[in-house]
C-alpha positions in Angstrom: 172.6 -17.4 31.8 170.5 -18.1 28.7 167.4 -20.2 29.3 167.5 -21.3 25.7 171.0 -22.8 26.3 169.6 -24.7 29.3 166.9 -26.2 27.1 169.4 -27.2 24.5 171.5 -28.9 27.2 168.5 -31.0 28.1 168.1 -32.2 24.5 171.8 -33.0 24.2 171.7 -34.9 27.5 168.8 -37.0 26.2 170.5 -37.7 22.8 174.2 -37.8 23.8 174.8 -36.8 20.1 175.5 -33.4 18.8 174.2 -34.1 15.3 170.9 -35.6 16.5 170.4 -32.8 19.1 171.2 -30.1 16.5 168.6 -31.6 14.1 166.0 -31.6 16.8 166.7 -28.1 17.9 167.0 -26.7 14.3 170.4 -25.2 14.9 173.9 -26.0 13.5 176.2 -28.3 15.4 178.7 -25.6 15.7 176.1 -23.2 17.3 175.0 -25.9 19.7 178.6 -26.5 20.7 179.2 -22.8 21.4 176.0 -22.6 23.5 177.0 -25.6 25.6 180.4 -24.1 26.2 178.9 -20.8 27.2 176.6 -22.6 29.6 179.6 -24.4 31.1 181.5 -21.2 31.5 178.5 -19.6 33.3 178.3 -22.6 35.7 182.1 -22.9 35.9 181.8 -26.7 35.5 182.1 -29.2 32.7 178.7 -30.7 31.9 179.8 -33.3 29.3 182.6 -35.8 28.9 183.8 -35.4 25.4 186.5 -38.1 25.4 184.4 -40.3 23.1 182.5 -39.7 19.8 179.2 -39.8 21.7 179.2 -37.3 24.5 178.1 -38.4 27.9 177.1 -36.4 31.0 179.8 -35.6 33.5 179.0 -35.9 37.2 178.2 -32.2 37.2 176.0 -32.6 34.2 174.1 -35.4 35.9 173.6 -33.2 39.0 172.4 -30.2 36.8 170.1 -32.2 34.6 166.9 -32.5 36.8 167.1 -28.7 37.5 167.6 -28.0 33.8 164.5 -30.2 33.0 162.5 -28.2 35.5 163.6 -24.9 34.0 162.7 -26.2 30.5 159.3 -27.4 31.6 158.6 -24.1 33.3 159.5 -22.2 30.2 157.2 -24.3 28.1 154.4 -23.7 30.7 154.7 -19.9 30.8 155.1 -19.6 27.0 151.9 -21.7 26.6 150.0 -19.6 29.1 151.1 -16.4 27.5 150.2 -17.7 24.1 146.8 -18.7 25.3 146.3 -15.2 26.8 147.3 -13.5 23.6 145.0 -15.7 21.6 142.2 -14.8 24.0 142.9 -11.1 23.6 143.1 -11.3 19.8 140.5 -13.9 18.8 137.4 -14.4 16.7 133.8 -14.4 17.8 131.0 -16.1 15.9 127.8 -14.3 16.4 124.5 -15.4 14.9 121.7 -12.9 14.3 118.3 -12.6 12.7 118.7 -10.7 9.4 117.1 -7.4 10.5 120.0 -6.1 12.6 120.0 -2.4 12.1 116.3 -2.0 13.1 117.1 -3.6 16.5 120.4 -1.7 17.1 122.4 -4.9 16.7 124.7 -3.2 14.3 125.3 -0.5 16.9 126.5 -3.1 19.3 128.8 -4.7 16.7 130.3 -1.3 15.9 130.9 -0.4 19.5 132.4 -3.7 20.4 134.9 -3.5 17.5 135.9 0.1 18.5 136.5 -1.0 22.1 138.1 -4.4 21.2 140.1 -3.9 18.0 142.1 -7.1 18.5 139.0 -9.2 17.9 137.4 -10.2 14.6 133.7 -11.2 14.2 131.9 -13.6 12.0 128.3 -12.6 11.7 126.0 -15.4 10.6 122.5 -14.4 9.6 119.6 -16.8 9.8 116.2 -17.4 11.1 115.8 -18.1 14.8 115.2 -21.8 14.3 118.3 -22.2 12.3 120.4 -20.1 14.7 119.1 -22.2 17.6 120.4 -25.4 15.9 123.8 -23.6 15.3 124.0 -22.7 19.0 123.4 -26.3 20.0 126.1 -27.6 17.7 128.7 -24.9 18.6 128.7 -23.3 15.2 127.9 -20.0 17.0 129.3 -18.6 20.2 126.3 -16.3 20.7 123.2 -15.5 18.8 120.5 -12.8 18.6 117.2 -14.8 18.5 113.6 -13.7 18.1 111.5 -15.4 20.8 108.0 -15.3 22.2 107.2 -13.5 25.4 108.4 -16.6 27.3 111.8 -18.0 26.6 112.2 -21.8 26.3 114.9 -21.7 29.0 117.3 -23.8 26.9 120.0 -21.0 26.8 121.2 -18.2 29.0 119.7 -15.0 27.6 120.2 -11.3 27.8 117.1 -9.3 26.8 118.0 -6.8 24.1 114.8 -5.5 22.3 111.2 -6.2 21.5 108.7 -5.9 18.7 105.1 -6.9 18.0 103.2 -8.7 15.3 101.3 -6.3 13.0 98.8 -6.6 10.1 99.8 -4.9 6.9 96.9 -4.4 4.4 95.8 -2.4 1.5 94.3 1.0 2.2 91.1 0.0 0.4 90.6 -3.0 2.8 87.5 -2.7 5.1 89.8 -3.0 8.2 92.1 -0.1 7.1 90.3 2.5 9.2 90.5 0.6 12.4 92.8 1.5 15.3 93.5 -2.2 15.9 92.4 -5.7 14.7 91.6 -8.5 17.0 93.4 -11.7 16.0 90.1 -13.6 15.7 88.9 -11.1 13.1 91.5 -12.5 10.7 89.7 -15.9 10.7 88.4 -15.6 7.1 91.1 -13.3 5.7 93.7 -14.5 3.1 96.9 -14.2 5.0 100.5 -14.1 3.9 103.3 -15.3 6.2 107.0 -15.8 6.2 108.2 -19.2 5.2 107.1 -22.4 7.0 110.6 -23.1 8.3 110.8 -19.8 10.2 110.0 -18.8 13.8 107.6 -16.1 12.6 105.5 -18.7 10.7 105.2 -20.8 13.9 104.4 -17.7 15.9 101.5 -16.6 13.6 100.1 -20.1 13.3 100.1 -20.5 17.1 98.5 -17.1 17.6 95.6 -18.0 15.3 95.1 -21.5 16.7 95.1 -20.0 20.2 92.3 -17.7 19.0 90.3 -20.8 17.9 90.8 -21.0 14.1 93.2 -22.3 11.5 94.3 -19.4 9.3 93.7 -19.2 5.6 97.3 -19.0 4.4 97.5 -18.1 0.7 101.2 -17.5 0.5 104.5 -18.0 2.3 107.8 -16.5 1.3 111.2 -15.6 2.7 111.0 -11.9 1.8 108.8 -9.3 3.4 109.2 -7.0 0.4 107.5 -9.6 -1.8 104.6 -9.9 0.7 104.1 -6.1 0.7 104.1 -6.0 -3.1 101.3 -8.6 -3.1 99.5 -6.5 -0.4 99.6 -3.6 -2.9 98.0 -6.0 -5.5 95.3 -6.8 -2.9 96.2 -10.4 -2.6 95.7 -10.5 1.2 97.0 -9.3 4.6 100.6 -9.7 5.5 101.5 -10.6 9.1 105.0 -9.2 10.0 106.9 -7.6 12.8 106.3 -3.9 13.0 109.7 -2.1 13.2 111.6 -3.7 10.2 108.5 -3.4 8.0 107.3 0.2 8.6 110.2 1.7 6.5 109.1 -0.4 3.5 105.6 0.9 3.4 104.1 3.0 0.5 101.0 5.2 0.7 98.7 2.3 -0.4 99.6 0.1 2.6 98.6 0.6 6.2 99.9 -1.0 9.4 97.4 -1.9 12.1 98.2 -3.3 15.5 96.8 -6.7 16.5 95.0 -7.2 19.8 95.8 -8.8 22.1 99.4 -7.8 21.3 101.7 -10.6 20.2 105.2 -9.6 21.4 108.5 -11.0 20.1 111.6 -10.4 22.2 115.0 -10.1 20.6 117.4 -11.8 23.0 121.1 -12.5 23.0 121.4 -16.2 23.7 124.4 -18.4 24.6 124.7 -22.0 25.8 124.4 -22.9 29.5 127.3 -24.6 31.3 129.8 -23.8 28.6 133.1 -21.9 29.0 133.1 -18.9 26.7 136.1 -17.1 25.3 137.2 -13.6 26.5 135.7 -12.0 23.4 132.3 -13.6 23.8 132.2 -12.7 27.5 133.0 -9.1 26.6 130.3 -8.9 24.0 127.8 -10.3 26.6 128.9 -7.6 29.0 128.3 -4.9 26.4 124.8 -6.1 25.6 124.0 -6.3 29.4 125.3 -2.7 29.8 123.3 -1.6 26.8 120.1 -3.2 28.2 120.7 -1.5 31.6 121.2 1.9 30.0 118.1 1.6 27.9 116.0 1.1 31.0 117.4 4.1 32.9 
């Protein structure tokens, strides 16, 4: 017995008109008539009284109708459930990230996830931590790799992924160039170059200087570390940047010196609290958790 024919029977019983029922079902009247007759042959009863132009339910049809409706409702429910499951298994994940992904092995995670979950696609949205935080709040990202201080704000669930430290980059001719490290308070009177004011790194540097008891002499802010380093070569000042993404950009006339006490930035995968995540997002979180566990072994 065809479940599709039972569902067609329900529609015809509701309309009592072959033309209207056929239109609603997107089938021809002749096909609908054949299907109803096949259903009647399977049940060995007549479901409709066809003695008038508008068909009406026979006593057997009235008896069968509530069961047919239940079957039709069950079919809709299981098709919807399977459809949702298929969508979950072949969906899209929106992942925000700070721009320097390769230096912190974020691209490795993306590659591995795609290899292990080929049914998913990913939208990678690059931005500063402050911008990505706003996107997480508004639901524009499912997950995001954020750069944070040593203490998280606690606004999101986080998985620790990596860490870096603030470093001073200065010209080789600078009097500080031979030092093993620079204390933050020694930068009090130095011309400093920072990333733009609307970035997390700008806030981190300003807070570190103020905690050391001084307001820094900021002579330039810019979005690009490469521009800052070019100006370091021209002896304009000292650039304060994170160490790992900047070291590969250095030339022989620039040195990197650690700052004491160390100013650590953590790279964490963040996601909203008390929010249901899709299958893909949960799998990505599991992958980052597993990667963090393996890196500590």
